[in-house]
C-alpha positions as CSV (number, residue, x, y, z in Angstrom):
1,X,97.6,86.6,94.1
2,X,94.6,86.2,91.8
3,X,92.5,89.0,90.2
4,X,88.8,88.7,89.8
5,X,86.0,90.8,88.2
6,X,83.3,91.5,91.0
7,X,80.0,92.7,89.8
8,X,77.7,94.2,92.5
9,X,74.1,95.1,92.2
10,X,74.2,99.1,92.0
11,X,71.2,99.5,94.7
12,X,71.8,96.8,97.1
13,X,75.8,96.4,96.7
14,X,75.1,92.7,96.8
15,X,77.8,90.7,95.1
16,X,76.1,89.0,92.0
17,X,79.0,87.5,90.1
18,X,82.6,86.9,90.4
19,X,84.9,86.0,87.4
20,X,88.5,85.1,87.7
21,X,91.2,86.4,85.2
22,X,93.4,83.7,84.1
23,X,96.8,83.8,85.7
24,X,98.4,83.4,82.2
25,X,97.0,87.1,81.5
26,X,98.9,88.6,84.5
27,X,101.7,90.4,82.3
28,X,98.7,91.6,80.0
29,X,96.6,92.8,83.0
30,X,99.5,94.7,84.3
31,X,100.0,96.6,81.0
32,X,96.1,97.0,80.7
33,X,96.0,98.6,84.2
34,X,99.2,100.6,83.5
35,X,100.6,99.6,86.9
36,X,104.2,100.6,87.5
37,X,104.9,99.1,90.9
38,X,104.0,95.7,92.4
39,X,101.9,97.1,94.9
40,X,99.7,98.6,92.6
41,X,98.1,95.3,91.8
42,X,96.5,94.8,95.3
43,X,94.1,97.5,95.1
44,X,90.5,97.7,93.8
45,X,89.7,99.5,90.7
46,X,87.1,100.6,88.3
47,X,87.3,99.9,84.9
48,X,87.2,102.0,81.6
49,X,84.9,100.4,79.1
50,X,88.1,99.8,77.1
51,X,89.7,97.7,80.2
52,X,86.3,95.9,80.5
53,X,86.0,94.8,77.1
54,X,89.6,93.3,77.0
55,X,88.8,91.4,80.1
56,X,85.7,90.1,78.5
57,X,87.7,88.9,75.9
58,X,90.4,86.9,78.2
59,X,87.2,85.6,80.2
60,X,85.0,84.8,77.5
61,X,82.5,86.3,79.8
62,X,79.8,89.3,79.2
63,X,80.1,91.8,82.2
64,X,79.0,95.4,80.7
65,X,75.7,96.2,79.7
66,X,74.1,96.3,82.8
67,X,73.6,99.0,85.6
68,X,76.0,97.4,88.1
69,X,79.1,98.3,89.8
70,X,81.9,96.4,88.2
71,X,85.3,96.2,89.8
72,X,88.5,94.7,89.3
73,X,89.9,93.3,92.7
74,X,93.0,91.3,93.8
75,X,92.3,88.1,96.1
76,X,94.7,85.9,98.0
77,X,95.8,82.5,96.4
78,X,94.7,79.7,98.1
79,X,97.0,76.8,98.5
């Protein structure tokens, strides 16, 4: 499974951007999110400013600073 950041327009809820979190960061993501069980990784999460900042560093992408909805989601890995 892969994790992505999804950025939605707050008013229309239209998906504006998807940013993939590198799979190499999986263990760090688990620690950052405080997940205890494997099932914790499959849900959609709102992010704290600290979590968002760390993920911006990992992806090299500016995500904060807008009035959008920003969430972490799990997507099925395509083969």
